[in-house]
N, CA and C atoms as an extended XYZ file, in Angstrom:
537
Properties=species:S:1:pos:R:3:atomname:S:1:resname:S:1:resid:I:1 pbc="F F F"
N       -26.064        9.950        6.735 N   ILE     1
C       -26.979       10.522        7.821 CA  ILE     1
C       -27.740        9.175        8.773 C   ILE     1
N       -27.275        9.234       10.097 N   GLU     2
C       -27.979        8.220       10.617 CA  GLU     2
C       -29.102        9.268       11.758 C   GLU     2
N       -30.266        8.773       11.955 N   ARG     3
C       -31.271        9.382       12.829 CA  ARG     3
C       -31.519        8.626       13.822 C   ARG     3
N       -31.383        9.531       14.931 N   ARG     4
C       -31.438        8.698       16.180 CA  ARG     4
C       -32.720        8.739       16.997 C   ARG     4
N       -33.765        8.642       17.295 N   ARG     5
C       -35.031        9.134       17.970 CA  ARG     5
C       -34.866        9.763       19.254 C   ARG     5
N       -34.963       10.933       19.464 N   LYS     6
C       -34.752       11.561       20.857 CA  LYS     6
C       -33.414       12.445       20.785 C   LYS     6
N       -32.410       11.864       19.876 N   SER     7
C       -30.859       12.319       19.892 CA  SER     7
C       -30.668       13.081       18.862 C   SER     7
N       -31.154       13.123       17.861 N   GLY     8
C       -30.736       13.943       16.744 CA  GLY     8
C       -30.313       13.098       15.399 C   GLY     8
N       -30.081       14.205       14.600 N   SER     9
C       -29.285       13.378       13.340 CA  SER     9
C       -27.687       13.533       13.458 C   SER     9
N       -26.956       12.381       12.897 N   PHE    10
C       -25.347       12.413       12.854 CA  PHE    10
C       -24.976       12.109       11.675 C   PHE    10
N       -23.783       12.303       11.188 N   VAL    11
C       -23.234       11.715        9.850 CA  VAL    11
C       -22.364       10.794       10.418 C   VAL    11
N       -22.570        9.317        9.520 N   ARG    12
C       -21.997        8.469       10.098 CA  ARG    12
C       -20.912        8.409        9.412 C   ARG    12
N       -19.690        7.642        9.965 N   ARG    13
C       -18.650        7.307        9.096 CA  ARG    13
C       -18.608        6.266        8.099 C   ARG    13
N       -18.018        6.336        7.397 N   PRO    14
C       -18.262        5.366        6.042 CA  PRO    14
C       -17.596        3.897        6.827 C   PRO    14
N       -18.502        3.009        6.652 N   GLN    15
C       -17.998        1.929        7.080 CA  GLN    15
C       -17.588        0.761        6.171 C   GLN    15
N       -16.320        0.565        6.314 N   SER    16
C       -15.282       -0.297        5.478 CA  SER    16
C       -15.604       -1.993        5.843 C   SER    16
N       -15.154       -2.767        4.697 N   GLN    17
C       -14.999       -4.001        5.152 CA  GLN    17
C       -13.534       -4.391        4.742 C   GLN    17
N       -12.853       -5.605        5.445 N   ALA    18
C       -11.603       -6.215        5.049 CA  ALA    18
C       -11.286       -7.506        5.454 C   ALA    18
N       -11.044       -8.244        4.648 N   ALA    19
C       -10.781       -9.745        4.680 CA  ALA    19
C        -9.804      -10.267        5.826 C   ALA    19
N        -9.878      -10.773        6.582 N   ILE    20
C        -9.275      -11.360        7.814 CA  ILE    20
C        -8.350      -11.958        7.453 C   ILE    20
N        -7.846      -12.827        5.869 N   LEU    21
C        -6.484      -13.649        5.729 CA  LEU    21
C        -6.160      -12.794        4.653 C   LEU    21
N        -6.090      -12.040        4.496 N   GLU    22
C        -5.222      -11.054        3.714 CA  GLU    22
C        -4.473       -9.883        3.784 C   GLU    22
N        -3.607       -9.447        3.404 N   ILE    23
C        -2.937       -8.440        3.563 CA  ILE    23
C        -3.553       -7.145        2.595 C   ILE    23
N        -4.419       -6.402        3.039 N   HIS    24
C        -4.684       -5.449        2.191 CA  HIS    24
C        -4.264       -3.971        2.186 C   HIS    24
N        -4.295       -3.148        1.188 N   ASP    25
C        -3.790       -1.774        0.869 CA  ASP    25
C        -4.907       -0.956        1.575 C   ASP    25
N        -4.785       -0.003        2.583 N   ILE    26
C        -5.753        0.473        3.057 CA  ILE    26
C        -6.133        1.883        2.038 C   ILE    26
N        -5.216        2.371        1.280 N   ALA    27
C        -5.535        3.169        0.346 CA  ALA    27
C        -6.673        2.711       -0.835 C   ALA    27
N        -6.748        1.456       -1.213 N   THR    28
C        -7.410        0.701       -2.172 CA  THR    28
C        -8.776        0.735       -1.629 C   THR    28
N        -8.813        0.316       -0.062 N   GLU    29
C        -9.875        0.247        0.700 CA  GLU    29
C       -10.732        1.452        1.086 C   GLU    29
N       -10.035        2.708        1.078 N   VAL    30
C       -10.813        3.921        1.254 CA  VAL    30
C       -11.137        4.307       -0.214 C   VAL    30
N       -10.753        4.246       -1.325 N   ARG    31
C       -10.878        4.477       -2.591 CA  ARG    31
C       -12.145        3.688       -2.860 C   ARG    31
N       -11.982        2.411       -2.577 N   GLY    32
C       -13.107        1.492       -2.819 CA  GLY    32
C       -14.613        1.813       -2.216 C   GLY    32
N       -14.641        2.935       -1.232 N   LEU    33
C       -15.653        3.312       -0.503 CA  LEU    33
C       -15.981        4.521       -1.163 C   LEU    33
N       -15.117        4.826       -2.240 N   GLY    34
C       -15.842        6.112       -2.975 CA  GLY    34
C       -15.222        7.707       -2.563 C   GLY    34
N       -14.334        7.270       -1.410 N   LEU    35
C       -13.483        8.600       -0.867 CA  LEU    35
C       -12.174        8.586       -1.153 C   LEU    35
N       -11.855       10.298       -0.931 N   LEU    36
C       -10.413       10.580       -1.536 CA  LEU    36
C        -9.819       10.052        0.083 C   LEU    36
N        -8.486        9.477       -0.728 N   TYR    37
C        -7.490        8.813        0.332 CA  TYR    37
C        -6.545        9.997        0.698 C   TYR    37
N        -5.905        9.979        1.812 N   ARG    38
C        -4.726       10.851        2.118 CA  ARG    38
C        -3.998        9.661        3.503 C   ARG    38
N        -2.726       10.099        3.530 N   TYR    39
C        -1.836        9.402        4.196 CA  TYR    39
C        -1.027       10.394        4.592 C   TYR    39
N        -0.648       10.391        6.081 N   GLU    40
C         0.188       11.197        6.856 CA  GLU    40
C         1.120       10.520        7.912 C   GLU    40
N         2.246       10.810        7.810 N   ARG    41
C         3.401       10.102        8.610 CA  ARG    41
C         3.563       11.079        9.721 C   ARG    41
N         3.497       10.461       11.036 N   VAL    42
C         3.620       11.476       12.095 CA  VAL    42
C         4.645       11.228       12.787 C   VAL    42
N         5.423       10.217       12.925 N   SER    43
C         6.579       10.014       13.647 CA  SER    43
C         7.409        8.751       12.601 C   SER    43
N         8.973        9.177       12.948 N   ARG    44
C         9.587        8.095       12.360 CA  ARG    44
C        10.905        8.054       13.203 C   ARG    44
N        11.440        7.026       13.792 N   GLN    45
C        12.317        6.633       14.692 CA  GLN    45
C        13.088        5.706       14.090 C   GLN    45
N        14.542        5.566       14.190 N   ARG    46
C        15.434        4.118       14.121 CA  ARG    46
C        15.704        4.162       15.095 C   ARG    46
N        15.818        2.792       15.781 N   ARG    47
C        16.144        2.373       17.213 CA  ARG    47
C        16.473        1.294       17.226 C   ARG    47
N        17.104        0.813       18.472 N   ILE    48
C        17.592       -0.628       18.564 CA  ILE    48
C        16.206       -1.452       19.550 C   ILE    48
N        16.329       -2.769       19.225 N   THR    49
C        15.249       -3.701       19.789 CA  THR    49
C        15.055       -3.629       21.448 C   THR    49
N        14.111       -3.077       21.921 N   ALA    50
C        13.816       -3.112       23.251 CA  ALA    50
C        12.902       -4.340       23.801 C   ALA    50
N        12.335       -4.442       25.176 N   ARG    51
C        11.741       -5.577       25.492 CA  ARG    51
C        10.397       -5.581       25.071 C   ARG    51
N         9.887       -4.899       24.597 N   GLN    52
C         8.263       -4.915       24.158 CA  GLN    52
C         8.391       -5.309       22.994 C   GLN    52
N         9.585       -5.207       22.055 N   ASP    53
C         9.696       -6.034       20.788 CA  ASP    53
C         9.946       -7.364       20.773 C   ASP    53
N        10.388       -8.236       22.117 N   ASP    54
C        10.608       -9.564       22.207 CA  ASP    54
C         9.713      -10.376       21.438 C   ASP    54
N         8.202      -10.164       21.646 N   GLU    55
C         7.184      -10.795       21.514 CA  GLU    55
C         6.562      -10.484       19.927 C   GLU    55
N         6.720       -9.054       19.836 N   ARG    56
C         6.021       -8.498       18.230 CA  ARG    56
C         6.684       -8.898       17.434 C   ARG    56
N         8.209       -8.567       17.136 N   ILE    57
C         8.890       -9.047       15.866 CA  ILE    57
C         9.969      -10.029       15.742 C   ILE    57
N        10.090      -10.910       17.259 N   GLU    58
C        10.862      -11.755       17.274 CA  GLU    58
C        12.515      -11.327       16.839 C   GLU    58
N        12.846      -10.292       17.037 N   ALA    59
C        14.040      -10.126       16.963 CA  ALA    59
C        15.172      -10.328       17.888 C   ALA    59
N        16.280      -10.194       17.533 N   THR    60
C        17.265      -10.492       18.900 CA  THR    60
C        17.833       -9.149       19.133 C   THR    60
N        18.414       -9.140       20.739 N   ALA    61
C        18.771       -8.098       20.848 CA  ALA    61
C        19.576       -7.380       20.320 C   ALA    61
N        19.577       -5.834       20.190 N   GLY    62
C        20.936       -5.376       19.263 CA  GLY    62
C        20.000       -5.158       17.900 C   GLY    62
N        19.054       -5.255       17.381 N   THR    63
C        18.741       -5.621       16.316 CA  THR    63
C        18.337       -4.371       15.919 C   THR    63
N        18.875       -3.267       14.543 N   PRO    64
C        18.273       -2.156       14.442 CA  PRO    64
C        16.458       -2.419       13.871 C   PRO    64
N        16.088       -1.444       14.353 N   LEU    65
C        14.455       -1.350       13.842 CA  LEU    65
C        14.233        0.423       13.485 C   LEU    65
N        13.232        0.044       12.552 N   LEU    66
C        12.629        1.374       12.451 CA  LEU    66
C        11.027        1.205       12.856 C   LEU    66
N        10.899        2.365       13.431 N   GLU    67
C         9.290        2.702       14.009 CA  GLU    67
C         8.524        3.852       13.285 C   GLU    67
N         7.653        3.270       13.285 N   LEU    68
C         6.465        4.556       12.272 CA  LEU    68
C         5.198        4.613       13.023 C   LEU    68
N         4.866        5.584       12.818 N   THR    69
C         3.238        6.296       13.498 CA  THR    69
C         3.091        6.966       12.189 C   THR    69
N         1.648        6.508       11.573 N   CYS    70
C         1.015        7.264       10.312 CA  CYS    70
C        -0.622        7.001       10.656 C   CYS    70
N        -1.264        8.116       10.174 N   VAL    71
C        -2.437        8.352       10.151 CA  VAL    71
C        -3.034        8.023        8.515 C   VAL    71
N        -4.082        7.088        8.181 N   HIS    72
C        -4.826        6.915        6.873 CA  HIS    72
C        -5.979        7.622        6.812 C   HIS    72
N        -6.406        8.705        5.874 N   PHE    73
C        -7.556        9.310        6.125 CA  PHE    73
C        -8.360        8.981        5.074 C   PHE    73
N        -9.836        8.659        5.303 N   ALA    74
C       -10.914        8.818        4.332 CA  ALA    74
C       -11.703       10.254        4.085 C   ALA    74
N       -11.408       11.146        2.930 N   ALA    75
C       -11.848       12.093        2.936 CA  ALA    75
C       -11.050       12.853        3.930 C   ALA    75
N       -11.853       13.727        4.712 N   ALA    76
C       -11.384       14.469        5.709 CA  ALA    76
C       -11.059       13.845        7.141 C   ALA    76
N       -11.896       12.647        7.421 N   GLU    77
C       -11.888       11.904        8.586 CA  GLU    77
C       -10.635       10.826        8.819 C   GLU    77
N       -10.303       10.915       10.106 N   PRO    78
C        -8.955        9.706       10.393 CA  PRO    78
C        -9.885        8.297        9.973 C   PRO    78
N        -9.307        7.763        9.170 N   PHE    79
C        -9.359        6.173        8.566 CA  PHE    79
C        -9.019        5.007        9.695 C   PHE    79
N        -7.761        5.021        9.913 N   CYS    80
C        -6.842        3.908       10.271 CA  CYS    80
C        -5.571        4.741       10.878 C   CYS    80
N        -5.436        3.846       12.245 N   LEU    81
C        -3.917        4.463       12.898 CA  LEU    81
C        -3.246        3.315       12.726 C   LEU    81
N        -1.645        3.625       12.028 N   GLU    82
C        -0.788        2.528       11.915 CA  GLU    82
C         0.357        2.571       12.772 C   GLU    82
N         0.849        1.739       13.426 N   GLU    83
C         2.024        1.990       14.481 CA  GLU    83
C         2.891        0.729       13.939 C   GLU    83
N         3.957        1.253       13.412 N   ARG    84
C         4.642       -0.057       12.871 CA  ARG    84
C         6.171       -0.192       13.044 C   ARG    84
N         6.473       -1.338       13.241 N   VAL    85
C         8.147       -1.692       13.254 CA  VAL    85
C         8.580       -2.471       12.526 C   VAL    85
N         9.641       -1.942       11.738 N   ILE    86
C        10.350       -2.821       10.489 CA  ILE    86
C        11.679       -3.506       11.089 C   ILE    86
N        12.269       -4.281       10.687 N   ASN    87
C        13.477       -4.906       11.153 CA  ASN    87
C        14.378       -4.854        9.931 C   ASN    87
N        14.972       -3.859       10.328 N   LEU    88
C        16.313       -3.272        9.191 CA  LEU    88
C        17.186       -4.486        9.048 C   LEU    88
N        17.267       -5.387        9.533 N   THR    89
C        18.281       -6.724        9.133 CA  THR    89
C        17.711       -7.425        7.937 C   THR    89
N        16.366       -7.607        8.159 N   THR    90
C        15.611       -8.054        6.904 CA  THR    90
C        15.445       -7.194        6.052 C   THR    90
N        14.922       -6.008        6.270 N   VAL    91
C        14.886       -4.807        5.096 CA  VAL    91
C        15.376       -3.617        5.265 C   VAL    91
N        16.910       -3.903        4.871 N   PRO    92
C        17.736       -2.518        5.210 CA  PRO    92
C        17.843       -1.617        4.679 C   PRO    92
N        16.964       -1.408        3.281 N   GLU    93
C        16.669       -0.415        2.424 CA  GLU    93
C        15.422        0.490        2.936 C   GLU    93
N        14.717       -0.142        4.090 N   ALA    94
C        13.590        0.589        4.676 CA  ALA    94
C        14.318        1.916        5.147 C   ALA    94
N        15.728        1.669        5.787 N   ASP    95
C        16.415        2.811        6.468 CA  ASP    95
C        16.591        3.907        5.685 C   ASP    95
N        16.580        3.772        4.281 N   ALA    96
C        16.652        4.987        3.497 CA  ALA    96
C        15.670        5.782        2.946 C   ALA    96
N        14.332        5.042        3.157 N   GLU    97
C        13.071        5.545        2.944 CA  GLU    97
C        12.520        6.490        4.042 C   GLU    97
N        11.968        7.615        3.786 N   SER    98
C        11.795        8.349        4.590 CA  SER    98
C         9.947        7.976        5.085 C   SER    98
N         9.387        7.672        4.098 N   PHE    99
C         7.787        7.180        4.289 CA  PHE    99
C         6.867        8.273        4.627 C   PHE    99
N         7.652        9.753        4.210 N   ALA   100
C         6.666       10.827        4.323 CA  ALA   100
C         5.797       10.881        3.203 C   ALA   100
N         5.916       10.324        2.211 N   GLU   101
C         4.534       10.495        1.125 CA  GLU   101
C         4.239        8.846        0.686 C   GLU   101
N         4.944        7.773        1.084 N   THR   102
C         4.527        6.845        1.075 CA  THR   102
C         4.329        5.718        2.087 C   THR   102
N         2.977        4.936        2.344 N   ALA   103
C         2.831        4.469        3.466 CA  ALA   103
C         3.835        3.113        3.497 C   ALA   103
N         4.050        2.823        4.724 N   PRO   104
C         5.175        1.631        4.615 CA  PRO   104
C         4.398        0.148        4.118 C   PRO   104
N         2.973        0.217        4.339 N   GLY   105
C         2.424       -1.458        3.813 CA  GLY   105
C         2.913       -1.397        2.403 C   GLY   105
N         2.112       -0.677        1.578 N   PRO   106
C         2.391       -0.901        0.295 CA  PRO   106
C         3.677       -0.828       -0.426 C   PRO   106
N         4.803        0.122        0.225 N   TRP   107
C         6.014        0.247        0.099 CA  TRP   107
C         6.628       -1.528        0.395 C   TRP   107
N         6.715       -1.886        1.504 N   LEU   108
C         7.137       -3.177        1.955 CA  LEU   108
C         6.773       -4.435        1.027 C   LEU   108
N         5.108       -4.138        0.401 N   LEU   109
C         4.694       -5.330       -0.031 CA  LEU   109
C         5.259       -5.218       -1.681 C   LEU   109
N         5.565       -4.191       -2.240 N   GLY   110
C         6.259       -4.007       -3.346 CA  GLY   110
C         8.048       -4.455       -3.625 C   GLY   110
N         8.420       -4.871       -2.114 N   ARG   111
C         9.929       -5.127       -2.305 CA  ARG   111
C        10.414       -6.252       -1.551 C   ARG   111
N         9.410       -6.419       -0.663 N   VAL   112
C         9.772       -8.093        0.237 CA  VAL   112
C         8.654       -9.297        0.026 C   VAL   112
N         9.372      -10.222       -0.469 N   PRO   113
C         8.201      -10.958       -0.431 CA  PRO   113
C         8.034      -11.971        0.870 C   PRO   113
N         6.583      -12.176        1.273 N   TRP   114
C         6.533      -12.311        2.566 CA  TRP   114
C         5.968      -13.838        2.043 C   TRP   114
N         6.681      -14.609        3.211 N   SER   115
C         6.178      -16.221        2.965 CA  SER   115
C         5.274      -16.738        4.396 C   SER   115
N         5.323      -15.797        5.526 N   ALA   116
C         4.284      -16.256        6.182 CA  ALA   116
C         3.493      -14.878        7.141 C   ALA   116
N         2.367      -14.723        7.633 N   ALA   117
C         1.818      -13.675        8.064 CA  ALA   117
C         0.646      -14.176        9.380 C   ALA   117
N         0.877      -13.497       10.066 N   GLU   118
C        -0.229      -13.718       11.218 CA  GLU   118
C        -0.953      -12.660       11.863 C   GLU   118
N        -2.174      -12.657       12.044 N   HIS   119
C        -3.199      -11.904       12.267 CA  HIS   119
C        -3.647      -11.824       13.682 C   HIS   119
N        -3.755      -10.940       14.775 N   VAL   120
C        -4.329      -11.144       15.971 CA  VAL   120
C        -5.546       -9.910       15.859 C   VAL   120
N        -6.688      -10.068       16.130 N   ILE   121
C        -7.863       -9.160       16.054 CA  ILE   121
C        -8.476       -9.013       17.349 C   ILE   121
N        -8.419       -7.792       17.721 N   GLY   122
C        -9.207       -7.663       19.340 CA  GLY   122
C        -9.806       -6.279       19.116 C   GLY   122
N       -10.083       -5.817       20.207 N   ALA   123
C       -11.195       -4.505       20.763 CA  ALA   123
C        -9.974       -3.857       21.707 C   ALA   123
N       -10.150       -2.491       21.563 N   THR   124
C        -9.454       -1.678       22.621 CA  THR   124
C       -10.377       -0.464       22.549 C   THR   124
N       -10.406        0.344       23.977 N   ALA   125
C       -10.738        1.880       23.910 CA  ALA   125
C        -9.777        2.922       23.916 C   ALA   125
N       -10.217        3.761       22.923 N   ALA   126
C        -9.280        4.692       22.563 CA  ALA   126
C        -8.686        5.329       23.942 C   ALA   126
N        -7.307        5.744       23.802 N   GLU   127
C        -7.102        6.316       24.894 CA  GLU   127
C        -5.777        7.622       23.964 C   GLU   127
N        -5.255        8.268       25.082 N   GLY   128
C        -3.973        9.006       24.504 CA  GLY   128
C        -3.917        9.438       22.920 C   GLY   128
N        -2.784        9.146       22.730 N   GLN   129
C        -2.180        9.705       21.297 CA  GLN   129
C        -2.826        8.962       20.253 C   GLN   129
N        -3.436        7.743       20.548 N   ALA   130
C        -4.280        6.802       19.539 CA  ALA   130
C        -5.712        7.347       19.239 C   ALA   130
N        -6.174        7.844       20.388 N   GLY   131
C        -7.751        8.426       20.134 CA  GLY   131
C        -7.606        9.713       19.684 C   GLY   131
N        -6.300       10.573       20.243 N   LYS   132
C        -6.536       12.106       19.388 CA  LYS   132
C        -6.096       11.813       18.101 C   LYS   132
N        -5.051       10.898       17.438 N   LEU   133
C        -4.982       10.955       16.188 CA  LEU   133
C        -6.168       10.456       15.239 C   LEU   133
N        -7.139        9.389       16.206 N   LEU   134
C        -8.113        9.006       15.520 CA  LEU   134
C        -9.446        9.699       15.649 C   LEU   134
N        -9.155       10.711       16.086 N   GLY   135
C       -10.178       12.114       16.245 CA  GLY   135
C       -11.413       11.432       17.004 C   GLY   135
N       -11.344       10.426       17.927 N   VAL   136
C       -12.235       10.113       18.662 CA  VAL   136
C       -12.150       10.141       20.217 C   VAL   136
N       -13.359       10.368       20.924 N   PRO   137
C       -13.175       10.640       22.287 CA  PRO   137
C       -12.529        9.400       23.212 C   PRO   137
N       -11.914        9.721       24.259 N   ALA   138
C       -11.233        8.624       25.383 CA  ALA   138
C       -12.529        7.772       25.598 C   ALA   138
N       -11.727        6.419       25.374 N   GLY   139
C       -12.989        5.656       25.914 CA  GLY   139
C       -13.854        4.801       24.670 C   GLY   139
N       -13.846        5.347       23.215 N   SER   140
C       -14.443        4.860       22.270 CA  SER   140
C       -13.939        3.739       22.013 C   SER   140
N       -14.830        2.715       21.556 N   PRO   141
C       -14.380        1.483       21.346 CA  PRO   141
C       -13.881        1.670       19.881 C   PRO   141
N       -12.683        0.893       19.701 N   CYS   142
C       -11.613        0.541       18.624 CA  CYS   142
C       -11.583       -0.860       18.606 C   CYS   142
N       -11.301       -1.138       16.833 N   LEU   143
C       -10.940       -2.371       16.081 CA  LEU   143
C        -9.374       -2.150       16.139 C   LEU   143
N        -8.633       -3.475       16.703 N   VAL   144
C        -7.266       -3.505       16.488 CA  VAL   144
C        -7.031       -4.593       15.654 C   VAL   144
N        -6.252       -4.524       14.561 N   ILE   145
C        -5.496       -5.691       13.989 CA  ILE   145
C        -4.108       -5.696       13.900 C   ILE   145
N        -3.517       -6.505       14.871 N   GLU   146
C        -1.957       -7.030       14.823 CA  GLU   146
C        -1.767       -7.650       13.640 C   GLU   146
N        -0.745       -7.512       13.039 N   ARG   147
C        -0.181       -8.476       11.886 CA  ARG   147
C         1.573       -8.481       12.051 C   ARG   147
N         1.996       -9.845       11.999 N   ARG   148
C         3.358       -9.865       11.881 CA  ARG   148
C         3.460      -10.507       10.363 C   ARG   148
N         4.682      -10.557        9.720 N   THR   149
C         5.066      -10.995        8.740 CA  THR   149
C         6.409      -11.524        8.842 C   THR   149
N         6.849      -12.351        7.971 N   TRP   150
C         8.157      -13.254        7.652 CA  TRP   150
C         8.179      -13.458        6.610 C   TRP   150
N         9.682      -13.393        6.069 N   SER   151
C        10.074      -13.428        4.785 CA  SER   151
C        11.303      -14.845        4.869 C   SER   151
N        11.057      -15.999        4.312 N   ASP   152
C        12.062      -17.173        4.673 CA  ASP   152
C        12.183      -17.090        6.223 C   ASP   152
N        11.153      -17.261        7.027 N   GLY   153
C        11.741      -17.497        8.258 CA  GLY   153
C        12.129      -16.204        9.045 C   GLY   153
N        12.511      -15.033        8.329 N   ARG   154
C        13.134      -14.017        9.046 CA  ARG   154
C        11.953      -12.894        9.417 C   ARG   154
N        12.188      -12.285       10.474 N   PRO   155
C        10.876      -11.128       10.773 CA  PRO   155
C        10.922       -9.960       10.184 C   PRO   155
N         9.777       -9.542        9.336 N   VAL   156
C         9.838       -8.441        8.651 CA  VAL   156
C         9.650       -7.091        9.385 C   VAL   156
N         7.982       -7.882        9.899 N   THR   157
C         7.327       -6.107       10.500 CA  THR   157
C         6.387       -6.593       11.261 C   THR   157
N         5.926       -5.756       12.313 N   HIS   158
C         4.764       -5.913       13.098 CA  HIS   158
C         3.982       -4.418       12.869 C   HIS   158
N         2.738       -4.733       12.713 N   VAL   159
C         1.973       -3.460       12.720 CA  VAL   159
C         0.834       -3.306       13.380 C   VAL   159
N         0.302       -2.803       13.946 N   ARG   160
C        -0.964       -2.556       14.677 CA  ARG   160
C        -1.895       -1.434       14.022 C   ARG   160
N        -2.716       -1.668       13.771 N   LEU   161
C        -3.614       -0.875       12.915 CA  LEU   161
C        -4.709       -0.937       13.656 C   LEU   161
N        -5.352        0.552       14.019 N   THR   162
C        -6.226        0.801       15.076 CA  THR   162
C        -7.467        1.757       14.448 C   THR   162
N        -8.811        0.771       14.158 N   TYR   163
C        -9.898        1.794       13.524 CA  TYR   163
C       -10.986        2.093       14.537 C   TYR   163
N       -11.578        3.163       14.265 N   PRO   164
C       -12.654        3.285       15.048 CA  PRO   164
C       -13.562        2.541       14.883 C   PRO   164
N       -14.432        2.049       16.047 N   GLY   165
C       -15.253        1.077       16.061 CA  GLY   165
C       -16.363        0.880       15.227 C   GLY   165
N       -16.885        2.425       14.910 N   ASP   166
C       -17.881        2.154       14.252 CA  ASP   166
C       -17.730        2.002       12.380 C   ASP   166
N       -16.392        1.980       12.308 N   SER   167
C       -16.493        2.147       10.575 CA  SER   167
C       -15.714        1.273       10.101 C   SER   167
N       -15.424       -0.332       10.838 N   HIS   168
C       -14.867       -1.091       10.106 CA  HIS   168
C       -15.298       -2.327       10.539 C   HIS   168
N       -15.591       -3.283        9.293 N   ARG   169
C       -15.783       -4.893        9.854 CA  ARG   169
C       -15.140       -5.769        9.119 C   ARG   169
N       -14.726       -6.683        9.718 N   LEU   170
C       -14.331       -8.009        9.290 CA  LEU   170
C       -14.785       -9.027        8.502 C   LEU   170
N       -14.294       -9.478        7.598 N   VAL   171
C       -15.175      -10.496        6.757 CA  VAL   171
C       -14.399      -11.551        6.645 C   VAL   171
N       -14.948      -12.850        6.664 N   ALA   172
C       -13.908      -14.004        6.405 CA  ALA   172
C       -14.921      -15.085        5.485 C   ALA   172
N       -14.423      -15.305        4.563 N   ARG   173
C       -15.517      -16.307        3.621 CA  ARG   173
C       -14.231      -17.786        3.386 C   ARG   173
N       -15.095      -18.968        3.656 N   PHE   174
C       -14.226      -19.753        3.718 CA  PHE   174
C       -14.960      -20.977        3.280 C   PHE   174
N       -14.421      -22.304        3.066 N   THR   175
C       -14.884      -23.576        2.776 CA  THR   175
C       -14.574      -24.631        3.823 C   THR   175
N       -15.392      -25.500        3.774 N   PRO   176
C       -15.085      -26.844        4.596 CA  PRO   176
C       -13.707      -27.422        4.072 C   PRO   176
N       -12.871      -28.228        4.714 N   GLN   177
C       -11.541      -28.691        4.530 CA  GLN   177
C       -11.833      -30.344        3.949 C   GLN   177
N       -11.318      -30.959        3.355 N   ASP   178
C       -11.802      -32.414        3.146 CA  ASP   178
C       -11.136      -32.982        4.511 C   ASP   178
N       -12.084      -34.199        4.757 N   GLY   179
C       -11.584      -34.599        6.031 CA  GLY   179
C       -10.662      -35.838        5.987 C   GLY   179
């Protein structure tokens, strides 16, 4: 409960932490907060690369892709919106997976050894479908983590993870490198 003077009392969303330089499992993160985890696949579409995929997944024209939209819940509240594209040339077995019961992140980690990853971290205002699926008003601040992964130089996936801004922190611990 958060109490604000002259505004009243509000139920705060649980605040989680994630390391910047690792690929973490959202279910483990939610359970680490002591909350019940639930996953819901919103959409699944097989398609061929489009112009917007050029920078996201580095796939050549005509590459088959699997596009997924999913919501991860902490208790009854939306915790994270996952928008993912999987390169079916690199991971053809993903085409046969419905992802109705299993989230794509842990499924990929269990099947495809990744050799490189890139995180881009930013902020955005909730709008349209993202705001609706996260259960936040339009214009609400959101944290966005975009990640691309490769396996032996071949693009595997691009994922955009969007979190309500008041429920997530990024933490990095590092040591100086020898000069």
